[in-house]
C-alpha positions in Angstrom: -20.9 27.5 -13.0 -19.6 24.0 -13.0 -21.1 21.6 -10.5 -18.7 18.9 -8.8 -18.5 16.5 -5.9 -18.5 18.3 -2.6 -18.3 16.2 0.8 -21.5 15.9 2.7 -20.1 15.5 6.0 -16.8 16.9 7.8 -14.2 14.0 7.9 -13.5 13.3 11.3 -9.5 13.1 12.6 -10.3 9.2 13.5 -11.3 8.3 10.1 -8.7 10.4 8.3 -5.7 9.3 10.4 -7.0 5.4 9.8 -6.9 6.1 6.1 -3.4 7.5 6.6 -2.4 4.7 8.8 -0.7 2.9 5.7 1.1 5.7 4.5 4.4 5.5 6.8 7.8 5.2 5.1 10.1 2.2 5.8 13.6 2.7 6.1 15.9 1.2 3.0 17.0 -2.4 3.1 20.7 -2.6 3.6 23.0 -5.5 3.7 26.9 -5.6 4.1 28.7 -6.6 1.1 30.4 -10.0 1.6 33.8 -8.3 -0.1 34.4 -5.1 1.5 31.7 -4.8 4.2 30.1 -1.5 3.0 26.3 -1.2 3.2 24.6 -1.7 0.0 20.8 -3.0 -1.1 20.6 -6.6 -1.6 20.9 -8.3 -5.0 22.8 -5.2 -6.5 26.5 -4.5 -7.1 28.4 -3.0 -4.6 29.2 0.3 -5.8 32.4 0.5 -3.6 34.3 -2.9 -4.8 32.3 -3.8 -8.0 31.6 -7.4 -6.8 28.2 -9.4 -7.4 27.4 -12.7 -6.2 31.2 -13.3 -5.5 32.5 -12.4 -8.9 34.0 -9.0 -9.9 31.6 -7.3 -12.3 32.6 -3.6 -12.5 35.9 -1.9 -12.6 35.8 1.0 -9.8 
């Protein structure tokens, strides 16, 4: 039978939760499109109107 590493001591709830303190999810960043005012991710072409940086770049 293969030997593998096994924890010597039980991990406490405080230590476990402290390790997970950075695991929280953040909501997506959204900004209003200057042309049609729909919310979209920054620095992306607007999926509704097709504008980016004041220019029409997609036919929608």
